[in-house]
C-alpha positions in Angstrom: 0.0 0.0 0.0 2.8 2.4 1.0 4.6 1.6 -2.2 1.6 2.2 -4.3 1.1 5.8 -2.9 4.9 6.7 -3.2 4.6 5.9 -6.9 1.4 7.7 -7.5 3.0 10.8 -5.6 6.4 10.7 -7.0 5.2 10.4 -10.5 2.3 12.8 -10.0 -0.3 10.5 -11.1 -2.7 11.3 -8.4 -2.9 15.2 -8.1 -5.0 17.0 -5.8 -8.4 17.5 -6.9 -7.5 15.7 -10.3 -9.5 13.4 -12.5 -7.6 10.0 -13.1 -8.9 7.3 -15.4 -8.2 3.5 -14.2 -8.2 0.4 -16.9 -10.0 -2.7 -15.6 -8.6 -4.5 -18.6 -8.2 -7.5 -18.1 -10.7 -8.0 -15.2 -8.2 -9.7 -13.2 -7.2 -9.7 -9.7 -4.9 -6.7 -10.3 -7.6 -4.5 -11.6 -9.8 -5.5 -8.9 -6.7 -4.8 -6.2 -6.0 -1.5 -8.0 -9.6 -0.3 -7.5 -9.3 -1.3 -3.6 -6.1 0.6 -3.3 -7.4 3.8 -4.8 -10.6 3.3 -2.4 -8.1 2.9 0.6 -6.2 6.2 -0.4 -9.3 8.4 -0.5 -10.4 7.0 3.0 -10.0 9.3 5.9 -7.0 8.6 8.1 -6.7 7.7 11.9 -8.9 9.8 14.4 -11.1 10.7 11.3 -8.2 12.9 9.9 -9.1 13.7 6.2 -7.2 11.9 3.4 -4.2 13.9 2.1 -5.0 12.3 -1.3 -8.4 13.7 -3.0 -9.0 12.9 -6.8 -11.8 11.3 -8.9 -11.7 7.7 -10.2 -13.2 6.9 -13.6 -13.0 3.1 -14.3 -12.8 2.2 -18.1 -13.3 -1.2 -19.3 -13.0 -2.5 -23.1 -15.5 -5.2 -23.4 -13.7 -8.1 -25.7 -14.9 -11.4 -26.8 -13.1 -14.6 -25.6 -11.4 -15.0 -29.2 -9.6 -11.8 -28.3 -8.4 -12.7 -24.8 -11.3 -10.9 -23.1 -14.3 -12.0 -20.9 -17.3 -10.5 -22.8 -20.3 -9.4 -20.7 -19.3 -11.3 -17.5 -16.2 -9.2 -17.1 -17.8 -5.9 -17.7 -20.5 -6.6 -15.3 -17.9 -7.7 -12.8 -15.7 -4.6 -13.0 -18.8 -2.4 -13.3 -20.3 -3.7 -9.7 -17.0 -3.1 -8.1 -16.5 0.0 -9.3 -20.2 1.1 -7.9 -19.3 -0.5 -4.8 -16.5 2.0 -4.3 -18.5 4.9 -5.7 -16.2 5.4 -8.9 -17.7 6.4 -12.4 -17.9 3.4 -14.6 -17.5 3.9 -18.5 -17.4 1.3 -21.2 -15.2 1.7 -24.3 -16.3 -0.1 -27.6 -14.0 -1.2 -30.3 -15.1 -0.7 -33.9 -16.8 -3.8 -35.2 -14.4 -3.7 -38.2 -11.5 -3.7 -36.0 -12.8 -6.5 -34.0 -13.5 -8.7 -37.3 -10.1 -7.9 -38.5 -8.5 -8.9 -35.2 -10.3 -12.3 -35.3 -9.0 -13.1 -38.7 -5.3 -13.2 -37.3 -4.4 -16.9 -37.0 -1.2 -16.5 -35.1 -1.8 -16.2 -31.3 1.4 -14.0 -30.7 0.5 -11.7 -33.5 -3.2 -11.4 -32.3 -1.8 -10.5 -28.9 0.3 -7.6 -29.8 -2.4 -6.3 -31.9 -5.4 -6.6 -29.2 -2.9 -4.8 -26.6 -2.5 -2.0 -29.2 -5.9 -1.8 -30.0 -7.1 -1.8 -26.1 -4.4 0.7 -25.3 -5.3 3.2 -28.3 -9.0 2.9 -27.3 -8.3 3.7 -23.5 -6.2 6.5 -24.2 -8.7 7.9 -26.7 -11.3 7.9 -23.9 -9.2 9.1 -21.4 -8.8 12.1 -23.8 -12.7 12.4 -24.1 -13.0 12.2 -20.5 -10.5 15.3 -20.0 -8.1 13.2 -18.1 -4.4 13.4 -18.5 -3.6 10.4 -16.5 -4.5 6.5 -17.0 -3.6 4.0 -14.6 -3.2 0.4 -15.5 -2.8 -2.6 -13.2 -0.1 -5.0 -14.4 2.3 -6.0 -11.4 5.7 -7.0 -11.5 5.1 -10.4 -12.6 3.2 -9.6 -15.4 5.7 -6.9 -16.7 8.4 -9.4 -16.3 6.7 -11.8 -18.4 5.9 -9.0 -20.8 9.7 -8.0 -21.2 10.7 -11.5 -21.6 8.2 -12.2 -24.4 8.9 -9.0 -26.3 12.4 -9.8 -26.0 11.6 -13.1 -27.6 9.6 -11.9 -30.4 12.1 -9.0 -31.4 10.1 -6.0 -29.7 13.1 -5.0 -27.5 12.5 -1.3 -28.2 9.2 -1.2 -26.2 11.2 -2.4 -22.8 12.5 0.9 -21.4 8.9 2.4 -21.5 7.0 -0.6 -20.2 9.3 -1.1 -17.1 9.0 2.6 -16.0 6.5 3.4 -13.2 5.1 6.1 -15.6 5.4 6.9 -19.5 3.6 9.6 -21.6 2.1 8.4 -24.8 0.0 10.7 -27.0 -0.3 13.4 -24.3 -1.4 10.9 -21.9 0.6 9.7 -18.9 0.2 6.1 -18.1 1.0 5.1 -14.5 1.6 1.4 -13.4 1.2 1.6 -9.4 1.7 -2.2 -9.1 5.5 -2.2 -10.5 7.0 -2.9 -7.3 4.6 -5.7 -6.2 4.8 -9.4 -7.5 1.5 -11.2 -8.4 1.7 -13.1 -4.8 1.4 -9.7 -2.9 -1.3 -8.3 -5.0 -3.5 -11.6 -4.6 -2.9 -11.3 -0.9 -4.0 -8.0 -0.9 -7.1 -8.7 -3.2 -7.9 -11.5 -0.6 -7.4 -9.2 2.5 -10.0 -6.8 1.0 -12.3 -9.7 -0.6 -12.2 -8.2 -4.1 -10.6 -11.4 -5.7 -14.0 -12.8 -6.3 -14.7 -9.9 -8.8 -11.7 -11.3 -11.2 -12.9 -13.1 -14.3 -10.6 -15.5 -16.1 -9.6 -14.5 -19.7 -8.1 -18.1 -20.4 -8.0 -18.6 -24.1 -4.8 -20.5 -24.8 -5.5 -24.4 -26.0 -1.9 -25.3 -24.5 0.9 -24.2 -22.3 3.1 -23.9 -25.6 0.4 -22.4 -27.8 2.2 -18.9 -28.0 5.5 -17.5 -27.1 4.0 -15.2 -24.7 2.6 -18.3 -23.0 5.9 -20.1 -23.0 7.6 -16.8 -21.5 4.8 -16.6 -18.8 5.3 -20.4 -17.8 9.2 -19.8 -17.7 8.9 -16.5 -15.2 6.6 -18.2 -13.0 8.5 -21.6 -12.5 11.5 -19.6 -12.2 10.0 -17.5 -9.3 8.9 -20.5 -7.4 12.4 -21.2 -7.0 13.7 -17.8 -6.9 11.2 -15.3 -5.3 13.4 -12.3 -6.7 13.0 -13.2 -10.4 10.7 -10.8 -11.4 12.1 -7.6 -9.8 15.5 -8.7 -11.1 14.2 -9.0 -14.6 12.8 -5.5 -14.3 15.8 -3.7 -12.7 17.8 -5.3 -15.2 15.5 -4.0 -17.9 15.5 -0.7 -16.6 19.2 -0.4 -17.4 18.5 -0.3 -21.0 18.5 3.3 -22.6 15.5 4.2 -24.7 16.0 5.9 -27.9 14.6 9.4 -27.7 15.0 10.1 -31.3 12.6 7.5 -32.2 8.7 7.5 -31.9 6.6 4.5 -30.3 5.1 2.1 -32.6 1.4 2.7 -32.4 0.8 -1.4 -33.1 3.2 -2.7 -30.6 4.4 0.4 -28.3 8.2 -0.4 -29.4 10.3 2.5 -29.6 11.8 1.6 -33.0 10.1 4.1 -35.1 12.7 6.3 -36.8 12.0 10.2 -37.1 12.6 11.7 -40.7 14.0 9.6 -43.2 14.2 6.4 -41.4 10.4 6.9 -40.7 9.6 7.4 -44.5 11.5 4.0 -45.0 10.6 1.9 -42.1 7.0 3.4 -41.3 6.2 4.5 -44.9 4.7 7.4 -43.5 3.9 10.8 -45.3 2.8 12.8 -42.5 -1.0 12.3 -43.0 -3.6 11.4 -40.5 -4.1 8.2 -42.1 -0.7 6.9 -42.4 1.1 6.3 -39.2 4.8 5.2 -38.9 5.0 1.7 -37.9 8.1 -0.1 -36.6 9.9 -2.5 -39.1 8.5 -5.7 -37.2 4.9 -4.6 -37.7 5.5 -3.1 -41.5 7.3 -6.2 -42.7 5.5 -9.1 -40.6 2.8 -10.6 -43.0 1.0 -12.2 -39.8 -0.6 -15.0 -41.6 -2.2 -12.0 -43.7 -1.2 -9.5 -46.4 1.2 -6.8 -45.2 -1.1 -3.9 -46.5 -3.8 -5.4 -44.4 -1.9 -5.5 -41.3 -0.6 -1.9 -41.6 -4.2 -0.9 -42.4 -5.4 -2.6 -39.3 -2.9 -1.0 -36.9 -3.5 2.3 -38.5 -7.2 1.8 -37.9 -7.1 1.4 -34.2 -3.9 4.2 -33.5 -5.5 6.9 -35.7 -6.9 8.5 -32.2 -3.6 8.5 -30.5 -1.1 9.3 -33.2 -2.3 12.1 -35.1 0.8 14.5 -35.0 3.6 13.3 -37.4 5.0 15.7 -39.9 8.2 15.7 -41.7 10.5 18.7 -42.2 10.6 19.7 -46.1 13.9 19.0 -46.5 13.8 15.4 -45.1 10.7 14.6 -47.4 13.0 15.6 -50.5 
């Protein structure tokens, strides 16, 4: 609890009298615990002293079908009931039907995971802006982030690691905060059971087997290693935090990898001309066919990132 408050204060994620959006995707134990922690932060202190933290919480949820690693109506209802229990405002975010159909058509699970994460992130950022908020809190804990680091490294998306392991990052004018970055899955689960909110978690299991995707293999590896060495997650994150991010590169809207070069590099890799409908992508997203045509994948990524990456202009000299 104290570490979460420290991260919120140190990174200016919960300013006094501000409005913050909270993601409830996926509807997991971490999402339920995050709402419980924020409710605890707003409660009066001992001897009825007023809480030093005061902010308005808006819970956002993107409803996804099982094919897109979601929980459908069940997950939405569970998170909505928990938000009402704490008196938080609840807003449902809809994905365009064309995007959902295109995502379902991707056969490779790893490719589908990457694009679904990008679609959810972009939709949440768009809704956060619409709610006139500048902060979006997400619930991944240290174990989740360690798995993500390993999976991105295996899949060649290492450019996203420096941003993914930071307590806060800014993306499309919205600050994304990770309050649970110092807590493992075991700590979060214990806290959720203590606050009796673990019953609101909804499973989003979709994988057919433990080896059905690289992401699943990375998760299995990290969890088994953590059983033998409890400091595995924190060690992975601390090691990844030492990597230096390329400040001269943009974030790929599809996979959040900081591999999109600005200028001539973006023109070659992202094939961008500065138009709102043509956003630069990293080399992996541009060249990987994902069991579909390359043009279809690029169009799909641009479709759900249009609202978050709408400022990309090349200098006249660079265009020439």
